[in-house]
C-alpha positions as CSV (number, residue, x, y, z in Angstrom):
1,M,0.0,0.0,0.0
2,T,1.3,3.4,-0.9
3,R,0.5,6.9,0.3
4,K,-1.2,7.6,-3.0
5,H,-3.6,4.6,-2.5
6,V,-4.4,5.6,1.1
7,F,-5.0,9.3,0.1
8,W,-7.1,8.3,-2.9
9,F,-9.2,5.9,-0.7
10,W,-10.0,8.6,1.8
11,G,-10.6,11.2,-0.9
12,A,-13.0,8.8,-2.6
13,M,-14.8,8.3,0.7
14,D,-15.2,12.1,1.1
15,A,-16.3,12.4,-2.5
16,L,-18.9,9.7,-2.0
17,Y,-20.2,11.5,1.1
18,L,-20.4,14.8,-0.8
19,I,-22.1,13.2,-3.9
20,R,-24.6,11.5,-1.6
21,Y,-25.3,14.8,0.2
22,A,-25.8,16.7,-3.1
23,V,-28.0,14.0,-4.7
24,A,-30.2,13.8,-1.6
25,A,-30.6,17.6,-1.6
26,V,-31.5,17.7,-5.3
27,I,-34.0,14.9,-4.9
28,Q,-35.7,17.0,-2.3
29,A,-35.6,20.0,-4.6
30,R,-33.1,21.8,-2.5
31,I,-29.8,23.5,-3.3
32,P,-26.9,21.8,-1.4
33,F,-25.5,24.0,1.4
34,L,-27.6,27.1,0.4
35,S,-30.9,25.5,1.3
36,D,-29.5,24.3,4.6
37,L,-28.3,27.8,5.4
38,E,-31.7,29.3,4.5
39,S,-33.5,26.7,6.6
40,A,-31.2,27.2,9.5
41,L,-31.8,31.0,9.5
42,W,-35.5,30.4,9.8
43,V,-35.2,27.8,12.6
44,L,-32.5,29.7,14.5
45,R,-34.9,32.7,14.9
46,D,-37.0,30.6,17.3
47,H,-34.2,28.8,19.1
48,G,-31.2,29.7,21.3
49,V,-27.5,30.1,20.9
50,V,-26.8,26.3,21.3
51,Q,-28.5,25.5,18.0
52,L,-26.6,28.4,16.4
53,Y,-23.3,26.8,17.5
54,M,-24.5,23.3,16.4
55,F,-25.3,24.6,13.0
56,G,-22.0,26.5,12.7
57,F,-20.0,23.4,13.6
58,A,-22.1,21.2,11.2
59,M,-21.3,23.7,8.4
60,L,-17.7,23.8,9.4
61,L,-17.7,20.0,9.1
62,Q,-19.2,20.1,5.6
63,V,-16.7,22.7,4.4
64,S,-13.8,20.7,5.9
65,I,-15.0,17.6,4.1
66,V,-14.8,19.5,0.8
67,I,-11.3,20.7,1.7
68,S,-10.1,17.3,2.8
69,C,-11.5,15.6,-0.4
70,L,-9.5,18.0,-2.5
71,L,-6.3,17.7,-0.5
72,F,-6.5,13.9,-0.5
73,F,-6.9,13.8,-4.3
74,L,-4.0,16.3,-4.7
75,G,-1.9,14.2,-2.3
76,R,-1.1,17.1,0.0
77,E,0.5,16.4,3.3
78,Q,-1.5,19.3,4.9
79,V,-4.6,17.0,4.7
80,R,-3.5,15.5,8.0
81,W,-4.3,18.7,9.9
82,V,-7.7,18.9,8.3
83,T,-8.3,15.3,9.2
84,Y,-7.2,15.8,12.8
85,L,-9.4,18.9,13.2
86,Q,-12.5,17.3,11.6
87,T,-12.4,14.0,13.6
88,P,-14.1,15.4,16.7
89,L,-16.8,16.9,14.5
90,R,-17.3,13.7,12.6
91,L,-17.7,11.8,15.9
92,A,-20.1,14.4,17.4
93,F,-22.4,14.5,14.3
94,I,-22.0,10.7,13.5
95,V,-20.5,11.3,10.1
96,P,-18.2,8.4,9.4
97,S,-15.2,8.8,7.2
98,V,-16.1,5.4,5.6
99,S,-19.1,6.8,3.8
100,L,-20.3,3.3,2.9
101,L,-21.5,3.0,6.5
102,L,-24.1,5.6,5.8
103,V,-25.2,3.8,2.7
104,G,-25.4,0.5,4.6
105,A,-27.4,2.1,7.3
106,Q,-30.0,3.2,4.7
107,L,-30.2,-0.2,3.1
108,V,-30.5,-2.2,6.3
109,P,-33.8,-1.8,8.1
110,N,-33.6,-1.6,11.9
111,Y,-29.8,-1.5,12.0
112,N,-28.1,-1.5,15.4
113,V,-27.4,2.1,16.5
114,V,-24.7,1.0,19.0
115,L,-22.9,-1.1,16.4
116,M,-23.1,1.9,14.0
117,A,-21.6,4.2,16.6
118,A,-18.8,1.7,17.3
119,L,-18.1,1.4,13.6
120,V,-17.9,5.2,13.3
121,V,-15.4,5.4,16.1
122,V,-13.4,2.6,14.5
123,S,-13.5,4.2,11.1
124,E,-12.2,7.5,12.5
125,A,-9.4,5.7,14.4
126,V,-8.3,3.9,11.2
127,K,-8.4,7.1,9.2
128,V,-6.4,9.2,11.7
129,W,-3.9,6.4,12.0
130,S,-3.5,5.8,8.3
131,V,-3.3,9.5,7.5
132,W,-0.7,10.0,10.3
133,R,1.3,7.0,9.0
134,W,1.2,7.8,5.3
135,S,1.5,11.6,5.5
136,K,5.0,11.4,7.1
137,R,7.8,12.1,4.7
138,C,9.6,8.8,3.9
């Protein structure tokens, strides 16, 4: 396994997540990101500051996934810092780096939530380790 393979794998997982997000938005006649921002502005008028922070962190995660996708495909070493910073957000919002877990959760009725949470933690640990391992200069 080479750095290029590892980076392309994680880039593909981020791309799959982004494609899935965009397709789901379009199917619902929404514009990705923009419709979310508009909806949040309406909802946040009636709610407190906690929801504002949650939305801000969720959008930060979305933007960081776009950035990490690009950096992985470009093979940039700086992607490790984006990966390290987005990991807590992925865990908090249950957005696994192995995007196939989300697809599987949609296809399997009555999936085990505890198992899914454990798989998310494992996927993040594997990603952080592999990015750390393969972003070092050899």
